N, C-alpha and C positions, 0 to 999 in steps of 0.2 A: 489573294485577299482572303478566300475561305480558309486557307492555311493558316494565315496569321490569326483568325479568329479561333480556329480550332486549337492552335498552340496557346493562345491567351486563355482559353476556356480550360484547357487541361492544366495550366500552370496554377490558375485559381483553384482548381479541383484537387490538385495534389496534397496540400497540407491537411485537408479535411478527410482523405482517404488513406493516409500513411499507414493507419494500423489495420487497414481492411485488407481482405483477401483479393487476389486478382480477379476472381469472379465478380466480386462487388464492384470493382473499377469498371469492368466490362459492362455490367449492367448499368451503372451510373452514366457512362459514356453513350450506351446505346440509347437510353431514355432521353439524353440531352439531344442527341442527333435527331429524334423524332421531332422535337418542337422547333430545331433550327433549319429543318430541311436540308441537312447535309448528312452525309454517311460517315462513320467512323469506323475504321477496322482496326482492331487491336490484335497485335501478333505477339504471342509470347516468344521470347528470345531464349533458346537454350533451355537451361533448367530453371528458369525464374521461380516457377511454382516451388520447387523444392528448396531454393535459396530464401524464399519468404517464409516457408515453413520452418526451416533452420533458424532464421533471425527470430521468429516468435518463440522458439523454444529457448533459446539462449536469454530471452528476456525474463525467464522465469526466475524469480528471487531464489538464491541459494540460502539455506538455512542450516544451522546447526543445532545439536541438542544442548539445551542449557536449562538454567533454572531461573525462576523469578519469585518474589514473594507477593502473594494476593493480600492486600490489605482492605478492601472493601468488595462485598457482593451484595447487591440489591435488586429488586425487581418491583418495587412500589412505584406509585405514581410520580414521586419526586426523586427517583432513584438516580437519574442522570445529573440532576442538580446536586444531589449529595455526592456522587462520584467526583464531580468537578470541585466541590469544596474540600473533599478529602484530599485529592491531589494537589490543590492549592496549599492546604495546611501541611502536607508532607513535604513539598518542595521547600517551604520555609524552614522546616527543621532539618531536612537532608538535601541541601541543594546540589550536592555532588552526584546524587543518585538519579537515574533516569525513571521517568514516570510514564506509564501508559493507561489509557482509559480504553477498555474493550467491551463492546456489547456482543455478548453470546446468548442468543435468544433462550430464555427470557431474562437474562441477568446482565446488569451493568456491573463492571468489575474494574477495579484499580489495581494495577500490577506494578511493582518496582523492581529496578535492578536488571542487570544482564550478566548473570553469573554462568561462568562456564563449568564450575565444579559444584557438586552438592554442597561440599565443605564451606564454600565461598557464600553460597546461598543461605546456610545455617548461620553464619557469623552475621550476615545482613539480617536475617529473621530475628537474632538475638538483639541487634540494635533497635529495630523497628518494633518489636513486641512490647517494648516499654511503654510507646505512645499509642499503638494500634494492637489491642489485645486480642484481636479475631485474625492477626496475621498467620498465614500459612505458606509453606514452601511448595511451589509448583513446578512440574517439569513443563518445558515450553520448547517450541521450535523457533529459535530467535534468528531473523534474517541478518546476515553478515554486515549489512550497511548499518545496522543499529548497533553492532559491537564497535565499529570503526568511529562512530560519531556519538559515543556515549558522553564524553565530555561536554559536548554542545547541546545534548538532548534536553537538559533541565531548563536551559535558557529559551530554547526554541518553542514556538507554539505547535504543540502536537496535535494531529487530527486524531479524531476518534476512529479506531480500528473496528471493523466488523467482520466477524468470523462465523 
């Protein structure tokens, strides 16, 4: 019966600790064992710690060097609202171009495009400059998944990135 409750407890605990290290799992199980008056022994099988470390390393987003066009930079009290409005206006004018709101302390920025060459970014800048006169070409590290989903990006609700 104790085993059943221990297995049930561990099954409930697994989703909550999936991204934690093995040491944290041990500590969580040890603290729960004190409250239920049972003992839990955690044995690491083989090279489980190195497997977890390797899995965490591969979860790192791969990026490529690219360019984007910055169309807004602000740090006033209403800079975030301005950035959201500018992104909305840009999407109406250029629905085929990905847009991103980024907060880089102390500035809110709106960046557009996922250009793999500087020439492509300059062409985009030329199109954008007519409507956004403060536009500038910027070198960026662009995550690969943003390149593959660029066609979907303008329609999707995009979260604010913080760097």
